C-alpha positions as a Markdown table, in Angstrom:
| # | Residue | x | y | z |
|---|---|---|---|---|
| 1 | Gln | 158.5 | -53.1 | 64.7 |
| 2 | Cys | 160.4 | -50.0 | 63.4 |
| 3 | Asp | 163.6 | -48.3 | 64.3 |
| 4 | Leu | 163.6 | -44.7 | 65.5 |
| 5 | Tyr | 166.4 | -42.3 | 64.5 |
| 6 | Thr | 166.9 | -38.8 | 65.8 |
| 7 | Thr | 168.8 | -35.9 | 64.3 |
| 8 | Ala | 168.4 | -32.1 | 64.0 |
| 9 | Leu | 168.2 | -29.4 | 61.4 |
| 10 | Glu | 169.7 | -26.5 | 63.2 |
| 11 | Asp | 167.5 | -26.3 | 66.4 |
| 12 | Val | 164.6 | -28.4 | 65.0 |
| 13 | Pro | 164.5 | -32.0 | 66.2 |
| 14 | Val | 163.9 | -34.5 | 63.4 |
| 15 | Tyr | 162.7 | -38.1 | 63.9 |
| 16 | Leu | 163.2 | -40.7 | 61.2 |
| 17 | Val | 161.5 | -44.1 | 60.8 |
| 18 | Gly | 163.8 | -47.0 | 59.9 |
| 19 | His | 162.9 | -50.5 | 58.5 |
| 20 | Asp | 164.2 | -53.1 | 56.1 |
| 21 | Tyr | 161.3 | -51.9 | 53.8 |
| 22 | Phe | 163.5 | -48.9 | 53.0 |
| 23 | Asp | 166.9 | -50.4 | 52.8 |
| 24 | Arg | 167.1 | -50.2 | 49.0 |
| 25 | Asp | 169.1 | -48.3 | 46.5 |
| 26 | Asp | 166.1 | -46.5 | 45.2 |
| 27 | Leu | 163.1 | -45.3 | 47.2 |
| 28 | Tyr | 160.1 | -46.0 | 44.9 |
| 29 | Ala | 161.2 | -48.1 | 41.9 |
| 30 | Gln | 164.0 | -50.0 | 40.2 |
| 31 | Asn | 164.7 | -50.1 | 36.5 |
| 32 | Asn | 161.6 | -47.9 | 35.9 |
| 33 | Gln | 159.4 | -50.4 | 37.7 |
| 34 | Ala | 157.6 | -49.6 | 41.0 |
| 35 | Phe | 158.4 | -52.0 | 43.8 |
| 36 | Ala | 155.7 | -54.6 | 44.1 |
| 37 | Asp | 155.3 | -54.1 | 47.8 |
| 38 | Asn | 155.0 | -50.3 | 47.7 |
| 39 | Gly | 151.5 | -50.5 | 49.1 |
| 40 | Ser | 152.7 | -52.4 | 52.2 |
| 41 | Arg | 155.8 | -50.2 | 52.6 |
| 42 | Phe | 154.0 | -46.9 | 52.7 |
| 43 | Ala | 151.0 | -48.2 | 54.6 |
| 44 | Phe | 153.5 | -49.3 | 57.2 |
| 45 | Phe | 155.2 | -45.9 | 57.2 |
| 46 | Ser | 151.9 | -44.0 | 57.6 |
| 47 | Gln | 151.1 | -46.2 | 60.7 |
| 48 | Ala | 154.7 | -46.0 | 62.0 |
| 49 | Val | 154.6 | -42.2 | 62.0 |
| 50 | Leu | 151.7 | -42.1 | 64.5 |
| 51 | Asp | 153.4 | -44.7 | 66.7 |
| 52 | Val | 156.6 | -42.8 | 66.7 |
| 53 | Leu | 154.8 | -39.6 | 67.7 |
| 54 | Gln | 153.4 | -41.4 | 70.7 |
| 55 | Ala | 156.8 | -43.0 | 71.5 |
| 56 | Val | 158.4 | -39.5 | 71.7 |
| 57 | Glu | 155.3 | -38.0 | 73.3 |
| 58 | Phe | 154.9 | -35.4 | 70.6 |
| 59 | Tyr | 151.3 | -34.6 | 69.7 |
| 60 | Pro | 151.4 | -32.0 | 66.9 |
| 61 | Asp | 148.9 | -29.4 | 66.0 |
| 62 | Val | 149.1 | -30.3 | 62.3 |
| 63 | Ile | 150.5 | -33.3 | 60.4 |
| 64 | Ser | 151.4 | -32.4 | 56.8 |
| 65 | Cys | 151.2 | -35.3 | 54.4 |
| 66 | His | 152.4 | -35.5 | 50.8 |
| 67 | Asp | 150.9 | -37.5 | 48.0 |
| 68 | Trp | 149.6 | -41.1 | 48.2 |
| 69 | His | 152.6 | -42.3 | 50.1 |
| 70 | Thr | 151.3 | -40.8 | 53.3 |
| 71 | Gly | 147.6 | -40.7 | 52.2 |
| 72 | Leu | 146.7 | -43.3 | 54.9 |
| 73 | Thr | 148.0 | -41.1 | 57.7 |
| 74 | Pro | 144.8 | -38.8 | 57.8 |
| 75 | Phe | 142.7 | -42.0 | 57.7 |
| 76 | Phe | 144.6 | -43.6 | 60.6 |
| 77 | Leu | 144.4 | -40.3 | 62.5 |
| 78 | Gln | 140.6 | -40.2 | 62.1 |
| 79 | Gln | 140.4 | -43.8 | 63.4 |
| 80 | His | 142.4 | -42.9 | 66.4 |
| 81 | Asn | 140.1 | -39.9 | 67.1 |
| 82 | Ala | 137.1 | -42.2 | 66.7 |
| 83 | Gly | 138.5 | -44.7 | 69.2 |
| 84 | Cys | 138.7 | -47.4 | 66.5 |
| 85 | His | 142.4 | -48.3 | 66.9 |
| 86 | Ala | 143.0 | -48.9 | 70.6 |
| 87 | Ala | 141.4 | -47.5 | 73.7 |
| 88 | Ser | 144.7 | -46.4 | 75.1 |
| 89 | Ile | 145.3 | -44.0 | 72.3 |
| 90 | Ala | 141.8 | -43.1 | 71.4 |
| 91 | Ser | 142.2 | -39.5 | 72.4 |
| 92 | Val | 145.9 | -38.6 | 72.1 |
| 93 | Phe | 145.5 | -37.1 | 68.7 |
| 94 | Ala | 142.1 | -35.6 | 69.4 |
| 95 | His | 143.4 | -32.1 | 68.7 |
| 96 | Thr | 145.7 | -33.0 | 65.8 |
| 97 | Lys | 144.7 | -31.8 | 62.3 |
| 98 | Ser | 146.0 | -33.1 | 59.0 |
| 99 | Val | 146.6 | -31.6 | 55.6 |
| 100 | Ile | 147.5 | -33.6 | 52.4 |
| 101 | Ser | 149.4 | -31.9 | 49.6 |
| 102 | Ile | 148.9 | -33.2 | 46.1 |
| 103 | His | 152.0 | -33.0 | 44.0 |
| 104 | Asn | 150.6 | -35.3 | 41.2 |
| 105 | Ala | 147.1 | -36.7 | 41.3 |
| 106 | Ala | 148.0 | -39.1 | 38.5 |
| 107 | Ser | 149.8 | -41.2 | 41.1 |
| 108 | Gln | 147.3 | -42.5 | 43.5 |
| 109 | Gly | 148.7 | -45.5 | 45.2 |
| 110 | Val | 146.1 | -48.1 | 44.2 |
| 111 | Phe | 146.6 | -51.6 | 45.7 |
| 112 | Gly | 144.6 | -54.8 | 46.3 |
| 113 | Tyr | 143.6 | -55.6 | 49.9 |
| 114 | Asp | 145.6 | -58.8 | 49.7 |
| 115 | Gln | 148.8 | -56.7 | 49.1 |
| 116 | Ile | 148.5 | -55.0 | 52.5 |
| 117 | Pro | 147.6 | -57.7 | 55.1 |
| 118 | His | 148.4 | -55.5 | 58.1 |
| 119 | Leu | 145.4 | -53.3 | 57.2 |
| 120 | Ala | 143.0 | -56.1 | 58.1 |
| 121 | Pro | 141.9 | -54.4 | 61.4 |
| 122 | Phe | 140.5 | -51.5 | 59.2 |
| 123 | Asp | 138.8 | -53.6 | 56.6 |
| 124 | His | 135.3 | -52.4 | 57.5 |
| 125 | Gln | 136.1 | -48.7 | 57.3 |
| 126 | Leu | 138.2 | -49.2 | 54.1 |
| 127 | His | 135.6 | -51.3 | 52.3 |
| 128 | Ala | 133.1 | -48.4 | 52.7 |
| 129 | His | 135.1 | -46.5 | 50.1 |
| 130 | Asp | 136.3 | -49.1 | 47.7 |
| 131 | His | 135.3 | -52.8 | 47.7 |
| 132 | Asp | 138.0 | -54.1 | 45.4 |
| 133 | Val | 141.1 | -51.9 | 46.0 |
| 134 | Ile | 142.7 | -49.4 | 48.4 |
| 135 | Asn | 143.3 | -45.9 | 46.8 |
| 136 | Met | 145.6 | -44.2 | 49.2 |
| 137 | Leu | 145.4 | -40.7 | 47.7 |
| 138 | Lys | 141.6 | -40.9 | 47.7 |
| 139 | Leu | 141.6 | -41.8 | 51.3 |
| 140 | Gly | 143.9 | -38.9 | 52.1 |
| 141 | Ile | 141.5 | -36.5 | 50.2 |
| 142 | Ile | 138.5 | -37.9 | 52.1 |
| 143 | Tyr | 140.0 | -37.8 | 55.6 |
| 144 | Ala | 142.4 | -34.9 | 55.7 |
| 145 | Asp | 141.1 | -31.7 | 57.3 |
| 146 | Lys | 142.6 | -29.6 | 54.4 |
| 147 | Ile | 144.0 | -30.3 | 51.0 |
| 148 | Thr | 146.6 | -28.4 | 49.1 |
| 149 | Ala | 147.8 | -28.5 | 45.5 |
| 150 | Val | 151.2 | -27.3 | 44.4 |
| 151 | Ser | 149.9 | -24.4 | 42.3 |
| 152 | Pro | 146.7 | -22.4 | 42.2 |
| 153 | Thr | 145.8 | -23.4 | 38.6 |
| 154 | Tyr | 146.4 | -27.1 | 39.4 |
| 155 | Ala | 144.0 | -26.8 | 42.3 |
| 156 | Gln | 141.3 | -25.6 | 39.9 |
| 157 | Glu | 142.2 | -28.3 | 37.4 |
| 158 | Leu | 141.7 | -31.0 | 40.1 |
| 159 | Leu | 138.1 | -30.0 | 40.4 |
| 160 | Thr | 137.5 | -31.0 | 36.7 |
| 161 | His | 137.0 | -34.5 | 35.3 |
| 162 | Leu | 139.7 | -33.9 | 32.8 |
| 163 | Gly | 142.3 | -32.8 | 35.3 |
| 164 | Ser | 141.5 | -34.9 | 38.4 |
| 165 | His | 142.5 | -38.4 | 37.1 |
| 166 | Gly | 139.3 | -39.9 | 38.3 |
| 167 | Leu | 139.1 | -38.1 | 41.6 |
| 168 | Ala | 136.8 | -35.2 | 40.6 |
| 169 | Leu | 133.9 | -36.2 | 42.8 |
| 170 | Gln | 136.0 | -36.6 | 46.0 |
| 171 | Leu | 137.8 | -33.3 | 45.3 |
| 172 | Gln | 134.6 | -31.4 | 44.4 |
| 173 | Asn | 133.1 | -32.6 | 47.7 |
| 174 | Arg | 136.1 | -31.0 | 49.4 |
| 175 | Ala | 136.4 | -27.9 | 47.2 |
| 176 | Lys | 136.0 | -25.5 | 50.2 |
| 177 | Asp | 139.0 | -27.2 | 51.9 |
| 178 | Leu | 141.2 | -27.2 | 48.8 |
| 179 | Lys | 143.8 | -24.5 | 48.3 |
| 180 | Gly | 146.6 | -24.1 | 45.7 |
| 181 | Ile | 150.0 | -22.9 | 47.0 |
| 182 | Leu | 152.8 | -22.6 | 44.5 |
| 183 | Asn | 156.0 | -24.4 | 45.3 |
| 184 | Gly | 159.1 | -22.2 | 45.7 |
| 185 | Cys | 162.4 | -22.3 | 44.0 |
| 186 | Asp | 165.7 | -22.7 | 45.9 |
| 187 | Tyr | 167.7 | -19.8 | 44.4 |
| 188 | Thr | 170.8 | -20.6 | 46.5 |
| 189 | Gln | 171.1 | -23.7 | 44.3 |
| 190 | Trp | 169.9 | -22.1 | 41.1 |
| 191 | Asp | 171.6 | -18.8 | 40.5 |
| 192 | Pro | 173.8 | -18.1 | 37.4 |
| 193 | Gln | 175.8 | -15.5 | 39.3 |
| 194 | Thr | 177.1 | -18.1 | 41.8 |
| 195 | Asp | 176.4 | -21.5 | 40.3 |
| 196 | Pro | 179.7 | -23.5 | 40.9 |
| 197 | Thr | 178.9 | -26.0 | 38.1 |
| 198 | Leu | 179.0 | -23.4 | 35.3 |
| 199 | Pro | 182.1 | -22.6 | 33.2 |
| 200 | Ala | 181.1 | -18.9 | 33.5 |
| 201 | His | 178.8 | -16.8 | 35.6 |
| 202 | Tyr | 176.4 | -14.1 | 34.4 |
| 203 | Ser | 173.5 | -11.9 | 35.4 |
| 204 | Ala | 170.6 | -10.0 | 33.9 |
| 205 | Asp | 172.8 | -6.9 | 33.7 |
| 206 | Asn | 175.7 | -8.8 | 32.1 |
| 207 | Leu | 174.8 | -11.8 | 30.0 |
| 208 | Ser | 178.3 | -12.3 | 28.4 |
| 209 | Gly | 179.0 | -15.4 | 30.5 |
| 210 | Lys | 175.9 | -17.2 | 29.0 |
| 211 | Thr | 177.6 | -17.3 | 25.6 |
| 212 | Gln | 180.5 | -19.3 | 27.2 |
| 213 | Cys | 178.0 | -21.6 | 28.8 |
| 214 | Lys | 176.3 | -22.2 | 25.4 |
| 215 | Gln | 179.6 | -23.1 | 23.8 |
| 216 | Ser | 180.3 | -25.5 | 26.7 |
| 217 | Leu | 176.9 | -27.1 | 26.2 |
| 218 | Gln | 177.4 | -27.5 | 22.5 |
| 219 | Lys | 180.8 | -29.1 | 23.2 |
| 220 | Ala | 179.4 | -31.4 | 25.8 |
| 221 | Phe | 176.8 | -32.7 | 23.4 |
| 222 | Asp | 179.2 | -32.9 | 20.4 |
| 223 | Leu | 177.2 | -30.3 | 18.5 |
| 224 | Pro | 178.7 | -27.7 | 16.1 |
| 225 | Leu | 180.1 | -24.7 | 18.0 |
| 226 | Asp | 177.9 | -21.9 | 16.7 |
| 227 | Ser | 176.8 | -19.0 | 18.9 |
| 228 | Asn | 174.3 | -17.9 | 16.3 |
| 229 | Val | 172.3 | -21.1 | 16.3 |
| 230 | Pro | 169.5 | -21.1 | 18.9 |
| 231 | Val | 169.8 | -24.1 | 21.3 |
| 232 | Phe | 166.6 | -25.6 | 22.8 |
| 233 | Gly | 167.0 | -27.7 | 25.9 |
| 234 | Met | 164.9 | -30.2 | 27.8 |
| 235 | Val | 165.7 | -32.0 | 31.1 |
| 236 | Cys | 162.9 | -34.2 | 32.4 |
| 237 | Arg | 161.5 | -37.6 | 33.0 |
| 238 | Leu | 160.8 | -39.2 | 29.7 |
| 239 | Thr | 157.1 | -39.7 | 30.2 |
| 240 | Lys | 153.8 | -39.0 | 28.4 |
| 241 | Gln | 153.1 | -36.3 | 31.1 |
| 242 | Lys | 156.1 | -34.2 | 29.9 |
| 243 | Gly | 154.6 | -33.7 | 26.5 |
| 244 | Phe | 156.5 | -36.3 | 24.3 |
| 245 | Asp | 153.2 | -37.1 | 22.5 |
| 246 | Tyr | 153.4 | -33.5 | 21.2 |
| 247 | Leu | 157.1 | -33.4 | 20.6 |
| 248 | Met | 157.9 | -36.7 | 18.9 |
| 249 | Pro | 155.5 | -36.1 | 15.9 |
| 250 | Ile | 157.2 | -32.8 | 15.0 |
| 251 | Leu | 160.9 | -33.6 | 15.5 |
| 252 | Ser | 161.5 | -34.1 | 11.8 |
| 253 | Gln | 159.9 | -30.8 | 11.0 |
| 254 | Leu | 162.0 | -29.1 | 13.6 |
| 255 | Met | 165.2 | -30.4 | 12.0 |
| 256 | Gln | 164.4 | -28.4 | 8.9 |
| 257 | His | 165.1 | -25.2 | 10.8 |
| 258 | Lys | 168.5 | -23.8 | 11.8 |
| 259 | Met | 168.5 | -24.9 | 15.4 |
| 260 | Gln | 169.9 | -27.4 | 17.9 |
| 261 | Leu | 167.9 | -29.5 | 20.4 |
| 262 | Val | 169.4 | -31.3 | 23.4 |
| 263 | Ile | 167.4 | -33.6 | 25.7 |
| 264 | Val | 168.5 | -35.2 | 28.9 |
| 265 | Gly | 166.4 | -37.7 | 30.9 |
| 266 | Thr | 165.4 | -41.2 | 31.8 |
| 267 | Gly | 162.1 | -42.9 | 31.8 |
| 268 | Asp | 160.0 | -44.7 | 29.2 |
| 269 | Pro | 162.3 | -47.2 | 27.3 |
| 270 | Phe | 160.3 | -46.7 | 24.1 |
| 271 | Val | 160.8 | -42.9 | 24.2 |
| 272 | Cys | 164.5 | -43.4 | 25.0 |
| 273 | Lys | 164.9 | -45.7 | 22.0 |
| 274 | Gln | 163.1 | -43.2 | 19.7 |
| 275 | Leu | 165.3 | -40.3 | 20.9 |
| 276 | Ala | 168.5 | -42.4 | 20.5 |
| 277 | Asp | 167.5 | -43.4 | 17.0 |
| 278 | Phe | 166.7 | -39.8 | 16.0 |
| 279 | His | 170.0 | -38.6 | 17.4 |
| 280 | Ala | 171.8 | -41.1 | 15.1 |
| 281 | Val | 170.0 | -39.6 | 12.1 |
| 282 | His | 170.5 | -35.9 | 13.0 |
| 283 | Pro | 173.8 | -35.8 | 15.0 |
| 284 | Thr | 174.6 | -32.2 | 14.2 |
| 285 | Lys | 171.2 | -30.8 | 15.3 |
| 286 | Phe | 169.8 | -33.2 | 17.9 |
| 287 | Ala | 171.5 | -34.7 | 20.9 |
| 288 | Phe | 170.2 | -37.0 | 23.5 |
| 289 | Ile | 171.7 | -38.3 | 26.8 |
| 290 | Glu | 169.9 | -41.0 | 28.6 |
| 291 | Gly | 170.6 | -40.4 | 32.3 |
| 292 | Phe | 170.7 | -37.5 | 34.7 |
| 293 | Ser | 173.4 | -35.5 | 36.5 |
| 294 | His | 173.2 | -32.4 | 38.6 |
| 295 | Glu | 176.0 | -30.8 | 36.6 |
| 296 | Leu | 174.5 | -31.5 | 33.2 |
| 297 | Ala | 171.0 | -30.2 | 34.3 |
| 298 | His | 172.6 | -26.9 | 35.3 |
| 299 | Leu | 174.6 | -26.7 | 32.1 |
| 300 | Val | 171.5 | -27.2 | 29.9 |
| 301 | Glu | 169.6 | -24.5 | 31.9 |
| 302 | Ala | 172.5 | -22.1 | 31.5 |
| 303 | Gly | 173.7 | -22.9 | 28.0 |
| 304 | Ala | 170.4 | -23.2 | 26.1 |
| 305 | Asp | 168.5 | -20.2 | 24.6 |
| 306 | Phe | 165.0 | -21.8 | 25.1 |
| 307 | Phe | 163.8 | -24.6 | 27.5 |
| 308 | Leu | 161.0 | -26.9 | 26.4 |
| 309 | Met | 158.2 | -27.9 | 28.9 |
| 310 | Pro | 155.2 | -28.8 | 26.6 |
| 311 | Ser | 153.6 | -30.8 | 29.5 |
| 312 | Glu | 150.3 | -32.7 | 29.1 |
| 313 | Phe | 149.8 | -31.6 | 32.7 |
| 314 | Glu | 152.1 | -30.0 | 35.3 |
| 315 | Pro | 151.1 | -29.7 | 38.9 |
| 316 | Cys | 153.8 | -27.1 | 39.6 |
| 317 | Gly | 157.1 | -27.7 | 37.7 |
| 318 | Leu | 160.5 | -26.3 | 38.8 |
| 319 | Asn | 162.5 | -26.3 | 35.6 |
| 320 | Gln | 160.6 | -23.4 | 34.2 |
| 321 | Met | 161.6 | -21.4 | 37.3 |
| 322 | Tyr | 165.2 | -22.4 | 36.8 |
| 323 | Ser | 164.9 | -21.4 | 33.2 |
| 324 | Leu | 163.6 | -18.0 | 34.1 |
| 325 | Ala | 166.4 | -17.4 | 36.5 |
| 326 | Tyr | 169.0 | -18.5 | 33.9 |
| 327 | Gly | 167.6 | -16.3 | 31.1 |
| 328 | Thr | 166.6 | -19.4 | 29.1 |
| 329 | Leu | 163.2 | -18.6 | 27.9 |
| 330 | Pro | 160.7 | -21.4 | 28.8 |
| 331 | Ile | 158.3 | -22.7 | 26.1 |
| 332 | Val | 155.4 | -24.2 | 28.1 |
| 333 | Arg | 151.9 | -25.5 | 27.7 |
| 334 | Ala | 149.7 | -23.2 | 29.8 |
| 335 | Val | 148.6 | -25.7 | 32.4 |
| 336 | Gly | 149.0 | -26.0 | 36.1 |
| 337 | Gly | 152.1 | -24.3 | 37.6 |
| 338 | Leu | 153.4 | -23.5 | 34.2 |
| 339 | Lys | 150.5 | -21.1 | 33.6 |
| 340 | Asp | 151.0 | -19.6 | 37.1 |
| 341 | Thr | 154.7 | -18.9 | 36.5 |
| 342 | Val | 155.3 | -18.1 | 32.8 |
| 343 | Ile | 153.7 | -15.1 | 31.0 |
| 344 | Gly | 153.5 | -16.1 | 27.4 |
| 345 | Leu | 154.5 | -13.7 | 24.5 |
| 346 | Asp | 150.9 | -13.9 | 23.1 |
| 347 | Gln | 149.4 | -13.0 | 26.5 |
| 348 | Gln | 151.0 | -9.8 | 27.6 |
| 349 | Arg | 153.8 | -9.0 | 25.1 |
| 350 | His | 155.4 | -6.2 | 27.2 |
| 351 | Glu | 155.3 | -8.4 | 30.3 |
| 352 | Ala | 156.3 | -11.7 | 28.7 |
| 353 | Thr | 158.8 | -14.0 | 30.4 |
| 354 | Gly | 158.5 | -16.9 | 27.9 |
| 355 | Leu | 156.3 | -18.5 | 25.3 |
| 356 | Ser | 153.2 | -20.6 | 25.8 |
| 357 | Phe | 150.5 | -22.5 | 24.0 |
| 358 | Thr | 147.3 | -24.1 | 25.2 |
| 359 | Ala | 145.9 | -26.8 | 22.8 |
| 360 | Pro | 147.3 | -30.3 | 23.5 |
| 361 | Glu | 148.4 | -30.7 | 19.8 |
| 362 | Pro | 151.8 | -31.2 | 18.2 |
| 363 | Gln | 151.1 | -28.5 | 15.6 |
| 364 | Asp | 150.5 | -25.9 | 18.4 |
| 365 | Leu | 153.9 | -26.8 | 19.9 |
| 366 | Leu | 155.5 | -26.6 | 16.5 |
| 367 | His | 153.9 | -23.2 | 15.9 |
| 368 | Thr | 155.2 | -21.9 | 19.2 |
| 369 | Ile | 158.8 | -23.1 | 18.6 |
| 370 | Arg | 158.7 | -21.4 | 15.2 |
| 371 | Arg | 157.6 | -18.2 | 17.0 |
| 372 | Ala | 160.6 | -18.6 | 19.3 |
| 373 | Leu | 162.9 | -19.0 | 16.3 |
| 374 | Leu | 161.5 | -15.8 | 14.7 |
| 375 | Leu | 161.9 | -13.9 | 18.0 |
| 376 | Tyr | 165.5 | -15.1 | 18.3 |
| 377 | Arg | 166.5 | -14.2 | 14.7 |
| 378 | Glu | 164.4 | -11.2 | 13.8 |
| 379 | Ala | 163.8 | -9.5 | 17.1 |
| 380 | Pro | 167.0 | -9.9 | 19.1 |
| 381 | Glu | 166.5 | -6.8 | 21.2 |
| 382 | Glu | 163.0 | -8.0 | 22.3 |
| 383 | Tyr | 164.5 | -11.4 | 23.0 |
| 384 | Ser | 167.1 | -9.8 | 25.2 |
| 385 | Ala | 164.5 | -7.7 | 27.0 |
| 386 | Ile | 162.4 | -10.8 | 27.8 |
| 387 | Gln | 165.5 | -12.6 | 29.0 |
| 388 | Gln | 166.3 | -9.8 | 31.5 |
| 389 | Arg | 162.7 | -9.6 | 32.6 |
| 390 | Ala | 162.6 | -13.3 | 33.2 |
| 391 | Met | 165.8 | -13.3 | 35.2 |
| 392 | Arg | 164.3 | -10.8 | 37.7 |
| 393 | Val | 161.3 | -13.0 | 38.4 |
| 394 | Arg | 161.3 | -14.8 | 41.8 |
| 395 | Phe | 159.2 | -17.5 | 43.2 |
| 396 | Thr | 160.5 | -17.9 | 46.8 |
| 397 | Trp | 159.9 | -20.5 | 49.4 |
| 398 | Asp | 159.4 | -17.6 | 51.9 |
| 399 | Ala | 156.3 | -16.6 | 50.1 |
| 400 | Ser | 155.0 | -20.1 | 49.9 |
| 401 | Ala | 155.8 | -20.8 | 53.6 |
| 402 | Gln | 153.8 | -17.8 | 54.6 |
| 403 | Gln | 150.7 | -19.2 | 52.8 |
| 404 | Tyr | 151.2 | -22.6 | 54.5 |
| 405 | Glu | 151.6 | -20.9 | 57.9 |
| 406 | Leu | 148.3 | -19.0 | 57.4 |
| 407 | Leu | 146.6 | -22.2 | 56.4 |
| 408 | Phe | 147.9 | -24.1 | 59.5 |
| 409 | Lys | 146.8 | -21.3 | 61.8 |
| 410 | Gln | 143.3 | -21.3 | 60.2 |
| 411 | Met | 143.1 | -25.0 | 60.8 |
| 412 | Leu | 143.7 | -24.5 | 64.5 |
| 413 | Thr | 140.9 | -22.1 | 64.9 |
| 414 | Glu | 138.2 | -24.2 | 63.1 |
């Protein structure tokens, strides 16, 4: 049994599934630990969606699924179409197609069969793919009509053994159905000219307000107020994916330079402890706040001079888009969506919007940060030109939506 709620976004009807499964303070995890029954929760949701569609008599052209949490929906849809679920609904979704969007292939939703007892009617079909476990993302990839990734480069990386997190074979088999579509940025929420959380506003044509934002950032983190010291910011989940294996080994070397570094985030308790300990040793150059707030994230984006995103992998990333809009030059590893959105200084100097490196090595990140310091101190006019160029870059949802619309229309003609 599930509850059905209805609402609307302007003139678009919205149906919501309700159940005690989801009556929790957090959706996926608590205290950095995934809920033990997540497999059962999201298998239930994937089934409930199809039941709700029948209850409201809405049989869509396309069902758009996202990540492993809805990875079973394309599987269930195929069982319906094959008449394997119940005779009365064997044909109701006969003309419905599905697409699964991969936001992070490292999270696959792998569970034991005993963890999801209500999948028992499908044991035969499921065991054909994995005898020991259910991999929900893999099933979504196998059964969806189309697959999207959240950036073009990430789509290509998913076809490699290094970038697919063990799903290379399944994705290579579906390569012709895989398309990368870059996520968009909501510039109504991320615009330094109108951002209500900032102490001062600014634009590419008048950057004076950014200096005030920098002073407010230094004050908020109890750092010395010095407009001449470059501030590097980082707001992210504290995980291996975000590049802490590259950053932690070089922190002491960074502190030898005239710079300040602020990090905001939650995640791996071991990383949190390391960062807190490092802050205690270098309180005038390094600041760390364990937690997250909307206001603090905006202040870091506006007040910092550079933004660090040295990710091990990054399907799309949004903070680099925010950084570009706020004239805070992103320092990225050229992977996934970071490669698609940031033009590195060493790639096309006269088109650069940030700095990038490629090798997954701490020393390469150190070298790139040192290049940023040289740019800031010795080439202020070039730094300013890159800032202004970055602030004029736009990655809109309108452009992304047009690509999804084309894909959906293509699916209906196949």
